[in-house]
N, C-alpha and C positions, 0 to 999 in steps of 0.2 A: 697524602693524608696528614692529619695532625701529628700522629706519632712519628711519622717519617720526617716531617719538618723539624720537629723538636730534636730528633736524632742528628740531623744535619747541623743544626746550630749549636748543639751541645757536644757533638762528637769531636769537633775541633778542639775545644778546650780540654776535653778528656784526654785526647791523644797528646796534647801539649803537656798536660799534667803528668801522665804516666811516664813520659820520657825524662822528667826532671828528677833524676836519682839523687841530685845534690842536696835535696831537701833532707834526705836521710843519710845515715852514716855510710859513706862509700866503702868502708872496710868490712861491712857486714856481708855475710853470704847472700848471694842474689836471691835465692829462694826465700830467705828470711825477709829480705827487703821487700819482696813482692807481697808478702803477707801483711807487713805494716802498711804498705802503699794501699792495698785493698781495703784495710780497715779505715784508713784516712779518707779514701775516696768514697766509701760507703757513708761515712759520717757527713762528708761534703754533700753528697747527693740527698741525704735526708734533710739537711738544712735547706738545700735548694728547692726541694719539693714543697716544703712548708711555705717557703716564700712565694712560689708561683701560685699556690692555692689561694693566696690573698688577692691575686689579680682577677678582675672581672672581665670575662670574655665569653662570647658566643662561639663555641668550638666550630660551628658550621661556617663561620666567617672569619677565619684566621687571616691576618694580613701581615705584611712584612714588618710593620712597626711593632706589632705584638711580638713577633719572633725575635726582633732585635732587642726588645726589652728583656725577653727571657735570656738571651745570650749575655746581655750586660749583667743581669742578676747572677747568672752562673759564674761569670768571671770574677765578680766582686766576692761571691761566696768562696770561690776557690782560693783567691789571693788572701782573704782574711781568715786567719786561723784563730780568731778570738774565741770561738766556741770551743776550741781544744785547749788553748793556752790558759784559760781561766781556771784557777785552782782555789780550793777552800783554804783559808788561813789555817796554819798548823794548829793554833790554839782552838779554833772553832772545830776542826776535825777531831781533836781529842775529846772535846765536850760531846760531839755528836756520836762518835763511834766507840769511845772508851771513857765514859763519864767516871768510872771507877779505876781508871788507868789500867784496864785489862780488856783484852779482846779474846774471846773464846770461840772457836769455830772448827769446822771440818775442813778437810783438804778441798772439797768442792767449793766451799765458801771463799777460800783464798784464791782459788783458781779463777773465780768470777772476777776478782779484782784485776788479775793479770790479763784476762780476756777483754774486759771492758770496765774501767774504773767508774764510768757513769752508771752502769748497771748495778755495780756494788753500792754506789751512793744512793740510788733509788731504792734498792731492796733493803739494805741494812742501815742506811742513814735515815731516809725518809720513811722506811718501813712500808713501802707501797706493795700491795699484793692484789692479785686478780680477785674479783668478786667470787666468793664461794658459791658453787652451784651443786644441786643434788644430782650428781652424776659420777661415773667412774672415769678417771683420767689414766693415761699410760703409767705415771708414777705410782698410782694406787695398785695397778696390776703388778708392777715390779715389786712393791712392798709385800703383796700377798704371796708371790712366788718365793721371795726371800724368806718369808716366814715358814712356808712349807718346807723349803730346803733345810732350814734350821731345825724345825721340829722333827723332821724325818731323821736327820743325822743324830740329834740328841736322843731320840727314842731308841735307835739301834745301839748307841753307845751305852745307854742305861741298861739295856738288855744284854749287853756284851755279845751282840750279834754282828757278824761281818756283813758288809754291803753285798759281797759276791753271793751270799747265801739267800738273798731275797728274790723270790720268784715273781713272775708277772702278776699272778692273782693276788699275792700278798701285797705287792707294790700298789696295785690299784686300790685295794681295800684300805691301806694305810693313808694314801693320798685323799681318798674320799672322806675318811674320818677326820683328817687334819683340816681340810677345807670346810667340812660341815661345822667343825668347832669354831673356825675363824669367821664364818659367814655372819653370825649374829653380832659380831663386833665391828663390822665394816660399814661405816657411813649409814647408820640406822637401818641395817639389813637391806641395803639397796640391791644386793645381788639376788634377792628373793622378791623384789617389788613388782616385776613384770616378766613376761615371757622372753623379752629381748635380753634382760639382765640374767635371767636363769640360763639362757643359751650361752651368754658370756661366761658364766660360772663354769659351765661344762667345758668350754674352750680352755679356761685356765687350768682345769683338771688335766686336760690332754697335754698341755704344755708341761705341766709339772711331772706327769707320768713319763713323757718322752725324755725330759731332761734328766730325771733320776735314773731311768733305765740305762741311758748312755753312761752315767757315772757308775752304775753297777757293773756295766760291761768293762769300763776302765779299771775298776777295782780287781777284776778277774785277771788282768794282764799286767798290773802295776805292782811294784814293791813299795809304793808310797800309798799310805792309807789315811783317811780323814781322822783327825784327833780333836780339833777345836772348831767350834761353830759360832759365828757371830761374836767373835772375841773382841771385847771392848778394850781400847787402849787409852782411855781417859786417865789423867793423873799418873802417867807412866814414869814414876820416879824422876820427875822434872826433865826427863830426856827430851820431850818435845815441847818444852817451854823456852821462850826467848824474850829478851827485853830489847825493844827498839824505840829509841828516843823517849825513854821513860815510860813506855807502855809495855805491859806484860802480854805476850802473845802465847796462848795455849792451844795446841792442836789436839783435837779429840776425834774419835771415829770408831768404826767397827769393821773388823776384818771378817769377810764372809766365811772363809774356811782356811784352815791350816792343816796340811798333811805332813806326817813324818814317814821316813823310810824305815824299813824293817829293822835295821841295825841302829836306829835312832841317832844317826850321825848327821843327817840332812833333813831339811824341811822345805816345803814350798807353800806359797800363798796363792789362793784362788779367789778371784773376784767375779761375782755373778753379774751378767749384763743381759737385759732384755732387748737392748738395741744394738747398734753397731759400736764396736770398740776396736782400738788398735794401739800399738805402742810406737810412738814417733820420737826419736831422740831430739829432733829439732824442737818439738813442742815441750819436751821435758826441760830443755835448756832455756826456753822463754817463759816457763812456769805455768803452762796451761794443760799439762798432762802429767801431774805429779801423784795421782792417786795410788797407782799400783806400786810405785817405788817407795812411797811413804808407808804403805802397808807393810812392805818388806822390812823397812827400817824399824817400824814399830814392833813387828813380830820378833825381830832379833833381840829386842829388849824386854820381851815378856818373860816372866819367871818360868812359865809353863814350857817355853821353847828352850830356855837355858843357853848352852853354848853350841847348839846345833848350827850347822852352816847352811846358807841359802843355796837351794838347788834350782829354783825357778819361781817366777811370778807370772801368773797366767790369768787371762780373761776366759770365763766359761759362759757360753751363751744359753740363756733360758728362752728358747724359741721353738716354734712349731712350723718349720719351713714349708712353703708350698712346693708340691712336686712339679718338676718340669724336666723335659728331656724327650728324646725320641722313643725311649723304651724304659721299662722299669729299672734296668741295670744302670742306665745313664742317670735317671732321676735319683736313685739311691746314692750313687757316687757323688752327685752334686750336693745333695743334702749333707752327706758325711763331710765333704770338703768345707761347706759353709759353716758347719758346727764345730770344726776343729778349733782347739784353743790357740790363742795368739798371745804373745808376750815375750819374755826373755828367759832363757835357760842357761844353765852352766855348760860351758864348752868342754864336756867330758862325756865320751861315748858311753861309758858304764852308767853314769847317772841318767843320761837321756834314755838309755835302754830300760833302766829301772822304773822311770816315770811312765814310759809308754813302749813296752817291748814290741808291740806290733806295728807301731808307727801310724796308728789309725785315729789318734785323738789329739795330736799336736801338729800344727802346721809346720812343714819342713823349712819354711823361709823365716822362722822366728829368729830374733837376735840370739846369738850364742856368744857368751863372754866368760872370762875367767873370774876367779874369786876377787882378784884385785880390782877389776872393773866394777863388779857388784858393789864393792866397798866404796869406791870413788863416786859412783852414781848415788849411792845412799847418802854419802856426805854432802854431795852437791844439793840434793833435794832438801 
């Protein structure tokens, strides 16, 4: 077939390419090298595909000349790194990205540059965006759920009410009220526009209730309790401002939640995620997974946190998992495991017990580290 023929003629160069480790730093860890190789190969294949699309051919009559031509194009693309080597002139880059000699952005923005400089160039240099459509996207749902979590926490805090004291009926009523108030401000009331979106709205309520109920259960067994919600760390006493090549870099953002323990000696940061999330030290070191550690660093420098010590940084999942398993017990266990928080905790049995005395809310295979490592990691970030 056409696809198999292409595979045979392109497979050879790919195999040759992936064996050429000398292109990269041979001193790098092999797993890291493979990541860079994969990114380079993906870029090569994208350029290759663009080139072969320009060839005129009847796919039902593929011949050897056509395949040889494809093979030649691929090899030329592979050997030429011109599409990677080309860089914007530094002066042009400053005019494009920092006309006022200042770049202001979130951790996510700078992670994009580390993941793919061209994506950063297209998004923040050329300011290319997808065409706006009248629909709800996954990020919109994430924003709604974040707002629900914030409002719920702030309401309880204002009422001086403990999370553990909120019952099921009260929880549902509070979530209904918050989402009803939010609905009118979301994309021209799109969640009320038709039966499909009204059903989506009810699903969002279910996710919110499930997520908050789990946090209420955590509050019953934990000595860490929520104190700050959606805490902004913009203009943080110049702590997160840097000057690089004459350009001021200002890091801004919002920490979803900060908990203090009962003796007010330790704190933890919690970041809500509607999708998958994990903490990978390799990805921290190459600058593509800096969000959680940066939030910890920012929290340490908030006046409201003061001189409290970091106990953990954790991802909390805002999800409504599908039930699966041979029976209800298996299904419940799998859901509990999937929803357990991941991240990094202080290697102190007393602190771990204070955070989750039952061991039902934090994954056991999380990174455990001492205070010195937390400090070193924050400094690196």
